[in-house]
N, C-alpha and C positions, 0 to 999 in steps of 0.2 A: 202763826195762826193761834190766837188766844183760845179758840174753841178746843183745839187739840190738847193744849195744856190743861184746860179745865177738865176735859174728859179723863186725862191721866190722873189728875187730882181726885176726881170722883171714883175712879177705879181703885185708887189707893185707899180711899175712905171705906169703900165697900169691903175690901180685903181686911181692913182693920176692924170693921164691925163684925165680920165673920170670926175673926180671931177672938174678939171679946166674947161673942156668943159661945164659941167652943169652950172657952175657959169658964164662963159664967154658969152655963147649964150642964156641963159635963166636965168635971175636973179629972177625968181619966187620963192615963198616959197617952192614949191615942188622940184625945181631944187636945192635949197640950202640943203634941206633934203637929196636928193640923193647924193649930193657932200659930205655931212658929212658921209653918209653911206660908200661911196667909200674910204674916208679918214680913216675911222675906219678899213676897210678891209686892206688897205695899212699898217696901223700901226700894225695890227696882223701879217702880213707877215714879216715886218721888225723886230718885236719883236722876232720872231723865228730866224731870221738871226743873230740878236745880241746875243741872248742866245747861239746859236750854236758857234759863234765866241768866246764868253767868255769861253765856255766849252772847246773848242779846245786849247785855250791859257792855261787854267788851267791844262789840261792833257798833255800839251807840244806836242800836235799833231796838225799839220797844215791841215790835211785833216778832213773833216766833217764825222761824223758817220751816215751812211745812215739810219739805224734803228731809230736813235733818230730823224732825220729830218722827216722820214715817220710818226712817232708818233706825232710830232708837227703839221704836215700837217693835220693829222686826227683831231687834236684839232681845227684847223681852220675850217675844214669842219663842225664839230659839232657846232662851234660858228656861222658860217654863216647860218646854217640851223635853228638855234634858233632865229636869227635876223629877225624881221618882214619885 
């Protein structure tokens, strides 16, 4: 499901923009910590996208598997809830 992959990419971009804003407008220690947190979240989203793209190529299928993406998104939710 390409729309799900696009949504993950957009979430990553949003997190990266927040990271940039945190560092640009407030260079404090707390802002840098927030920026790193946003960057970690973006990395998680992009890791899911990359894994799905690799799976699609391996399967010879150009469309993403919605169930697989939903499972990966649940992993991100679990990771985010475990992050302080």
